[in-house]
NUFIDREN-589310 format. One record per atom (N, C-alpha, C, O): residue in three letters; x, y, z. Coordinates in steps of 0.02 Angstrom, whole numbers, padded with zeros to 5 digits, always signed. Layout:
AlaXYZ...
This chain:
Met+00148+00056-00845Met+00103+00105-00811Met+00137+00173-00811Met+00198+00178-00819His+00100+00222-00804His+00123+00288-00804His+00151+00305-00732His+00132+00274-00683Gly+00196+00354-00730Gly+00224+00374-00670Gly+00300+00370-00672Gly+00329+00349-00722Pro+00333+00390-00616Pro+00405+00386-00611Pro+00430+00312-00615Pro+00396+00264-00597Ala+00495+00307-00643Ala+00525+00242-00653Ala+00542+00207-00590Ala+00531+00147-00587Ser+00568+00238-00540Ser+00589+00202-00477Ser+00533+00164-00443Ser+00539+00105-00427Pro+00476+00199-00433Pro+00418+00160-00401Pro+00394+00104-00448Pro+00375+00050-00425Gly+00396+00117-00512Gly+00373+00064-00558Gly+00418+00002-00554Gly+00392-00054-00555Trp+00481+00010-00549Trp+00527-00046-00545Trp+00520-00082-00476Trp+00525-00143-00471Leu+00507-00041-00425Leu+00492-00073-00358Leu+00431-00115-00363Leu+00429-00170-00335Leu+00381-00090-00398Leu+00321-00129-00405Leu+00327-00189-00445Leu+00295-00240-00430Val+00369-00186-00498Val+00389-00243-00541Val+00424-00298-00495Val+00408-00357-00500Ala+00472-00276-00453Ala+00508-00323-00408Ala+00458-00357-00361Ala+00459-00418-00353Leu+00415-00316-00329Leu+00366-00344-00281Leu+00322-00395-00311Leu+00313-00449-00283Cys+00291-00377-00371Cys+00248-00422-00404Cys+00278-00486-00429Cys+00247-00539-00429Thr+00343-00477-00450Thr+00380-00537-00474Thr+00394-00585-00415Thr+00383-00645-00419Ala+00417-00555-00361Ala+00429-00597-00299Ala+00369-00629-00276Ala+00370-00687-00256Thr+00315-00594-00277Thr+00249-00625-00257Thr+00229-00679-00306Thr+00205-00732-00284Gly+00237-00669-00369Gly+00218-00722-00416Gly+00260-00783-00409Gly+00236-00839-00416Ala+00325-00772-00395Ala+00372-00828-00384Ala+00354-00868-00323Ala+00354-00929-00326Tyr+00339-00835-00268Tyr+00315-00871-00210Tyr+00252-00911-00220Tyr+00245-00967-00196Cys+00207-00880-00257Cys+00145-00914-00274Cys+00157-00980-00314Cys+00124-01031-00303Leu+00205-00975-00359Leu+00225-01035-00392Leu+00250-01090-00348Leu+00237-01149-00359Leu+00290-01069-00295Leu+00315-01114-00242Leu+00254-01142-00204Leu+00254-01202-00187Arg+00204-01102-00191Arg+00142-01130-00154Arg+00104-01180-00196Arg+00064-01217-00169Met+00116-01181-00259Met+00080-01233-00304Met+00104-01298-00289Met+00069-01346-00305Arg+00168-01307-00256Arg+00191-01374-00242Arg+00174-01393-00167Arg+00201-01443-00143Ser+00133-01356-00133Ser+00116-01365-00065Ser+00078-01429-00056Ser+00043-01453-00101Thr+00085-01458+00002Thr+00048-01520+00017Thr-00024-01499+00050Thr-00066-01541+00064Val-00033-01436+00059Val-00097-01413+00083Val-00142-01392+00023Val-00125-01346-00014Glu-00193-01424+00016Glu-00241-01417-00042Glu-00263-01346-00047Glu-00264-01320-00103Glu-00281-01311+00007Glu-00304-01245+00004Glu-00251-01198-00025Glu-00269-01151-00060Gln-00189-01210-00013Gln-00136-01171-00037Gln-00126-01182-00112Gln-00112-01134-00148Arg-00135-01244-00136Arg-00124-01258-00207Arg-00184-01231-00247Arg-00175-01210-00304Arg-00244-01231-00219Arg-00298-01211-00259Arg-00297-01140-00284Arg-00316-01128-00341Ser-00276-01092-00240Ser-00274-01022-00261Ser-00205-00995-00283Ser-00199-00938-00307Ala-00154-01038-00276Ala-00086-01016-00293Ala-00076-01002-00367Ala-00040-00955-00383Gly-00105-01040-00411Gly-00095-01033-00484Gly-00124-00963-00509Gly-00092-00925-00545Gly-00186-00953-00486Gly-00216-00888-00505Gly-00181-00827-00477Gly-00178-00774-00509Glu-00154-00837-00413Glu-00118-00781-00382Glu-00049-00773-00417Glu-00023-00717-00422Ala-00019-00827-00441Ala+00047-00821-00477Ala+00035-00785-00543Ala+00075-00744-00564Leu-00022-00801-00576Leu-00036-00766-00639Leu-00046-00690-00627Leu-00022-00646-00663Met-00084-00679-00574Met-00095-00607-00558Met-00028-00569-00543Met-00017-00513-00566Gly+00015-00601-00504Gly+00079-00574-00482Gly+00124-00558-00545Gly+00150-00503-00553Phe+00130-00608-00588Phe+00172-00597-00650Phe+00143-00548-00696Phe+00177-00508-00727Gly+00074-00554-00700Gly+00038-00505-00748Gly+00045-00436-00722Gly+00056-00390-00762Met+00039-00425-00660Met+00045-00360-00631Met+00122-00333-00641Met+00134-00276-00659Ala+00168-00380-00628Ala+00238-00360-00643Ala+00245-00337-00710Ala+00277-00286-00722Ala+00215-00374-00761Ala+00228-00351-00830Ala+00194-00287-00846Ala+00222-00246-00883Met+00135-00276-00821Met+00099-00213-00829Met+00130-00156-00793Met+00119-00098-00811Ala+00170-00169-00739Ala+00201-00114-00703Ala+00265-00086-00730Ala+00287-00033-00708Val+00295-00120-00777Val+00358-00094-00809Val+00346-00026-00831Val+00300-00014-00869Pro+00386+00020-00809Pro+00376+00093-00824Pro+00374+00106-00901Pro+00415+00081-00940Ala+00322+00149-00920Ala+00315+00158-00994Ala+00373+00195-01022Ala+00387+00190-01082Ala+00408+00232-00981Ala+00468+00273-01008Ala+00525+00224-01024Ala+00570+00242-01062Val+00524+00163-00998Val+00577+00117-01009Val+00561+00068-01065Val+00603+00054-01108Phe+00499+00044-01064Phe+00480-00005-01114Phe+00406+00009-01132Phe+00361+00010-01090Ser+00396+00021-01198Ser+00329+00029-01220Ser+00304-00037-01256Ser+00328-00052-01310Pro+00261-00071-01228Pro+00239-00135-01254Pro+00209-00126-01326Pro+00181-00073-01341Pro+00215-00179-01370Pro+00185-00173-01435Pro+00110-00167-01431Pro+00081-00181-01378Ser+00078-00146-01485Ser+00009-00127-01484Ser-00033-00194-01467Ser-00087-00188-01438Trp-00012-00252-01484Trp-00052-00312-01472Trp-00047-00334-01396Trp-00085-00378-01376Ala-00002-00305-01354Ala+00007-00332-01289Ala-00051-00316-01246Ala-00074-00359-01209Trp-00077-00255-01249Trp-00136-00237-01205Trp-00196-00281-01220Trp-00226-00309-01173Pro-00215-00289-01281Pro-00275-00335-01293Pro-00257-00406-01273Pro-00300-00445-01254Gly-00192-00424-01277Gly-00172-00491-01254Gly-00181-00497-01180Gly-00205-00547-01155Tyr-00160-00443-01143Tyr-00175-00446-01070Tyr-00251-00452-01056Tyr-00273-00490-01012Ala-00288-00417-01090Ala-00360-00414-01078Ala-00392-00485-01091Ala-00438-00505-01056Val-00366-00521-01142Val-00393-00586-01155Val-00369-00637-01102Val-00408-00678-01079Val-00308-00635-01084Val-00279-00680-01031Val-00320-00668-00964Val-00346-00715-00934Phe-00324-00606-00945Phe-00356-00592-00882Phe-00433-00599-00888Phe-00467-00612-00838Gly-00460-00591-00947Gly-00532-00606-00959Gly-00544-00680-00944Gly-00590-00697-00906Ala-00502-00726-00973Ala-00505-00797-00961Ala-00498-00812-00885Ala-00534-00855-00860Ala-00454-00778-00851Ala-00445-00789-00784Ala-00507-00769-00745Ala-00527-00803-00697Ala-00539-00713-00766Ala-00599-00690-00732Ala-00657-00743-00740Ala-00694-00758-00693Leu-00661-00768-00802Leu-00712-00820-00812Leu-00699-00881-00774Leu-00748-00911-00752Arg-00642-00903-00764Arg-00619-00959-00724Arg-00637-00944-00649Arg-00662-00987-00613Ala-00623-00885-00628Ala-00639-00865-00559Ala-00714-00859-00547Ala-00739-00872-00492Leu-00749-00839-00597Leu-00826-00840-00590Leu-00853-00913-00587Leu-00901-00928-00552Trp-00821-00955-00624Trp-00843-01025-00622Trp-00826-01057-00553Trp-00865-01094-00524Ala-00768-01040-00531Ala-00746-01066-00464Ala-00779-01037-00407Ala-00780-01067-00354Ala-00807-00977-00415Ala-00844-00943-00358Ala-00907-00980-00341Ala-00936-00965-00289Arg-00928-01026-00379Arg-00991-01067-00364Arg-00976-01108-00300Arg-01021-01119-00260Thr-00913-01130-00288Thr-00896-01169-00229Thr-00859-01134-00172Thr-00857-01159-00115Ser-00829-01077-00188Ser-00790-01040-00137Ser-00794-00964-00149Ser-00779-00939-00203Ala-00814-00930-00097Ala-00822-00856-00104Ala-00754-00822-00111Ala-00748-00765-00133His-00703-00858-00092His-00633-00828-00103His-00620-00807-00174His-00586-00758-00189His-00648-00845-00217His-00640-00840-00290His-00668-00775-00314His-00649-00750-00366Leu-00718-00747-00274Leu-00747-00683-00297Leu-00692-00626-00294Leu-00695-00579-00334His-00645-00629-00249His-00592-00582-00252His-00548-00590-00311His-00522-00542-00339His-00540-00653-00332His-00501-00664-00394His-00535-00638-00453His-00503-00613-00500Leu-00604-00644-00453Leu-00642-00618-00507Leu-00637-00539-00509Leu-00633-00509-00563Val-00635-00508-00449Val-00629-00433-00453Val-00557-00417-00473Val-00546-00370-00512Gly-00507-00452-00449Gly-00439-00434-00471Gly-00427-00443-00540Gly-00396-00399-00570Ala-00449-00500-00574Ala-00439-00511-00643Ala-00478-00461-00684Ala-00453-00436-00735Ser-00541-00445-00662Ser-00578-00394-00696Ser-00546-00327-00695Ser-00550-00291-00745Ala-00513-00309-00640Ala-00477-00246-00635Ala-00415-00248-00678Ala-00396-00196-00703Met-00385-00301-00688Met-00329-00310-00738Met-00355-00305-00810Met-00320-00278-00853Val-00413-00329-00824Val-00440-00319-00891Val-00460-00246-00900Val-00449-00219-00954Tyr-00485-00215-00854Tyr-00501-00145-00857Tyr-00439-00102-00874Tyr-00439-00061-00919Met-00387-00116-00833Met-00323-00075-00846Met-00293-00091-00912Met-00266-00045-00944Ala-00295-00153-00937Ala-00271-00168-00999Ala-00311-00129-01058Ala-00283-00103-01106Val-00377-00131-01047Val-00421-00095-01097Val-00404-00021-01096Val-00401+00012-01149Val-00394+00005-01037Val-00379+00082-01032Val-00316+00095-01066Val-00309+00143-01104Met-00265+00051-01051Met-00196+00067-01080Met-00194+00049-01155Met-00150+00073-01190Ala-00241+00010-01181Ala-00239-00002-01251Ala-00272+00059-01295Ala-00265+00062-01355Ala-00306+00100-01260Ala-00337+00158-01295Ala-00284+00197-01332Ala-00229+00207-01307Pro-00301+00221-01393Pro-00250+00260-01431Pro-00230+00323-01399Pro-00272+00353-01365Ala-00173+00345-01405Ala-00145+00405-01371Ala-00188+00466-01390Ala-00202+00507-01346Glu-00208+00473-01452Glu-00250+00530-01471Glu-00319+00535-01434Glu-00350+00588-01428His-00341+00475-01411His-00404+00479-01377His-00401+00516-01308His-00451+00542-01282His-00342+00517-01281His-00336+00549-01215His-00286+00603-01215His-00262+00619-01161Ala-00266+00636-01273Ala-00214+00683-01277Ala-00230+00744-01237Ala-00185+00773-01208Gly-00291+00765-01232Gly-00310+00827-01191Gly-00320+00811-01120Gly-00330+00858-01082His-00318+00750-01098His-00333+00736-01028His-00274+00724-00986His-00279+00720-00925Gly-00217+00717-01018Gly-00154+00703-00981Gly-00145+00632-00956Gly-00098+00618-00919Gly-00187+00589-00975Gly-00181+00518-00951Gly-00229+00477-00992Gly-00266+00504-01033Pro-00229+00410-00981Pro-00270+00364-01016Pro-00345+00374-00999Pro-00362+00397-00944Pro-00388+00357-01049Pro-00460+00370-01034Pro-00493+00318-00988Pro-00532+00276-01011Gly-00479+00321-00924Gly-00512+00275-00878Gly-00583+00303-00859Gly-00597+00362-00869Val-00622+00260-00834Val-00688+00281-00808Val-00678+00298-00734Val-00667+00253-00693Pro-00680+00361-00719Pro-00663+00382-00650Pro-00710+00346-00598Pro-00684+00327-00545Leu-00769+00335-00609Leu-00816+00301-00561Leu-00791+00231-00548Leu-00783+00210-00490Leu-00777+00193-00603Leu-00750+00125-00600Leu-00682+00124-00568Leu-00671+00080-00525Thr-00639+00164-00583Thr-00573+00170-00555Thr-00576+00180-00480Thr-00543+00146-00441Gly-00620+00229-00461Gly-00632+00243-00391Gly-00662+00188-00354Gly-00645+00177-00296Ala-00709+00150-00386Ala-00736+00093-00350Ala-00687+00038-00344Ala-00689+00003-00293Leu-00645+00026-00390Leu-00592-00024-00383Leu-00544-00005-00329Leu-00524-00046-00288Leu-00525+00059-00329Leu-00477+00085-00279Leu-00510+00074-00208Leu-00474+00052-00163Leu-00570+00088-00197Leu-00598+00077-00135Leu-00604+00005-00115Leu-00595-00014-00057Tyr-00619-00035-00167Tyr-00617-00109-00149Tyr-00552-00133-00126Tyr-00547-00168-00075Phe-00497-00115-00166Phe-00429-00137-00150Phe-00401-00105-00087Phe-00365-00137-00049Ile-00417-00042-00075Ile-00398-00018-00011Ile-00426-00053+00045Ile-00391-00068+00094Gly-00491-00069+00042Gly-00527-00107+00093Gly-00491-00177+00099Gly-00479-00200+00155Tyr-00476-00207+00042Tyr-00445-00274+00045Tyr-00380-00271+00076Tyr-00364-00315+00115Val-00339-00221+00063Val-00272-00215+00094Val-00279-00207+00171Val-00243-00239+00209Leu-00330-00162+00193Leu-00338-00154+00262Leu-00359-00221+00296Leu-00333-00237+00349Val-00406-00257+00268Val-00430-00321+00298Val-00370-00371+00296Val-00360-00409+00344Cys-00332-00371+00241Cys-00276-00420+00242Cys-00222-00403+00294Cys-00191-00446+00325Gly-00213-00338+00301Gly-00165-00317+00354Gly-00186-00338+00424Gly-00144-00362+00463Val-00249-00330+00440Val-00279-00349+00503Val-00273-00425+00514Val-00257-00450+00568Arg-00287-00460+00461Arg-00286-00536+00468Arg-00214-00559+00475Arg-00203-00613+00503Leu-00164-00522+00450Leu-00101-00547+00456Leu-00070-00536+00527Leu-00024-00572+00548Ile-00096-00485+00563Ile-00067-00474+00631Ile-00069-00529+00676Ile-00015-00543+00702Pro-00119-00564+00690Pro-00121-00617+00736Pro-00090-00681+00722Pro-00080-00722+00767Val-00072-00691+00655Val-00042-00752+00631Val+00023-00763+00663Val+00064-00716+00664Thr+00037-00820+00689Thr+00107-00836+00717Thr+00142-00871+00663Thr+00110-00904+00622Ala+00204-00866+00661Ala+00247-00900+00610Ala+00248-00973+00624Ala+00245-00995+00681Gly+00252-01013+00570Gly+00253-01086+00575Gly+00319-01110+00603Gly+00371-01076+00601Gly+00315-01171+00630Gly+00376-01200+00654Gly+00427-01219+00604Gly+00414-01213+00544Gly+00486-01243+00623Gly+00538-01259+00577Gly+00518-01316+00526Gly+00547-01320+00472Ser+00469-01359+00545Ser+00452-01412+00503Ser+00399-01393+00447Ser+00381-01436+00407Val+00374-01333+00445Val+00330-01312+00399Val+00366-01291+00335Val+00411-01249+00338Arg+00347-01319+00277Arg+00377-01299+00213Arg+00359-01227+00193Arg+00305-01202+00210Trp+00403-01193+00156Trp+00390-01128+00132Trp+00327-01115+00092Trp+00300-01060+00091Gly+00304-01167+00060Gly+00244-01161+00023Gly+00183-01172+00061Gly+00128-01161+00035Asp+00189-01193+00125Asp+00132-01209+00166Asp+00123-01160+00224Asp+00082-01172+00269Arg+00161-01104+00224Arg+00154-01054+00278Arg+00100-01007+00263Arg+00107-00966+00217Pro+00044-01010+00302Pro-00010-00964+00289Pro+00005-00889+00297Pro-00023-00846+00262Glu+00050-00874+00343Glu+00064-00800+00352Glu+00103-00769+00290Glu+00099-00710+00275Leu+00141-00818+00255Leu+00171-00794+00193Leu+00121-00788+00140Leu+00124-00740+00103Ala+00076-00833+00132Ala+00022-00825+00084Ala-00020-00761+00097Ala-00040-00726+00050Arg-00032-00749+00157Arg-00073-00686+00171Arg-00028-00622+00155Arg-00054-00571+00130Ala+00037-00627+00169Ala+00080-00570+00152Ala+00081-00561+00075Ala+00078-00504+00052Cys+00084-00613+00037Cys+00080-00609-00036Cys+00018-00578-00059Cys+00019-00537-00105Arg-00041-00596-00027Arg-00105-00565-00049Arg-00105-00491-00028Arg-00134-00449-00062Leu-00075-00476+00028Leu-00071-00405+00050Leu-00027-00368+00000Leu-00046-00314-00022Ser+00027-00391-00017Ser+00071-00356-00065Ser+00040-00348-00135Ser+00048-00297-00168Met+00004-00400-00157Met-00032-00392-00221Met-00084-00340-00216Met-00094-00303-00264Gly-00116-00335-00162Gly-00171-00285-00152Gly-00143-00215-00150Gly-00172-00168-00177Ile-00086-00208-00116Ile-00049-00143-00116Ile-00028-00125-00190Ile-00038-00069-00213Ala-00001-00172-00224Ala+00021-00163-00294Ala-00040-00142-00338Ala-00033-00100-00382Met-00098-00173-00326Met-00151-00155-00368Met-00176-00086-00350Met-00199-00050-00394Val-00174-00066-00286Val-00191+00009-00272Val-00144+00053-00305Val-00164+00105-00332Ala-00080+00035-00305Ala-00031+00080-00338Ala-00042+00082-00412Ala-00037+00137-00440Met-00057+00029-00445Met-00069+00029-00514Met-00131+00072-00534Met-00129+00110-00583Leu-00186+00063-00494Leu-00247+00100-00509Leu-00237+00175-00495Leu-00268+00216-00529Ile-00195+00193-00449Ile-00181+00261-00435Ile-00144+00298-00497Ile-00159+00354-00516Thr-00096+00259-00524Thr-00058+00284-00580Thr-00095+00279-00649Thr-00068+00301-00700Leu-00151+00251-00649Leu-00189+00237-00710Leu-00212+00302-00738Leu-00245+00303-00790
């Protein structure tokens, strides 16, 4: 992503930690935790990879279309899963936002040389920003009343940590869209 290196590395660390915790949630004994953990781990690690500062590492030309294909497949899976659970609609929006960012970043440099940045669609970027800002606010409010689990609750089964992961991924998505 574009922007200063320090915030980019913080975003990489946040998204990597979130993806790692989501992998831990995939081993949960609670079915609800397992169902969404895989998609959220993919989002966390994918966001971490996309957030590496461009000044430090410039991905090969095939990487951005690769991201678009991977997250396009994730969006199709979320669309299919949305038939049974409305929660997957958020996964659909998130995966679609990742496809959008990958397509924007794949645009040739000469296409946006006079604009100072990649050729995003301002209306779509703004709509995604509004969605994720609203999502972050709702997640933050939902996180407030949750009490921490007792000592016998496994790390992968703690609902407050799952909500905190979703909150951090939403914040990361806002940051990535702003720097787009």
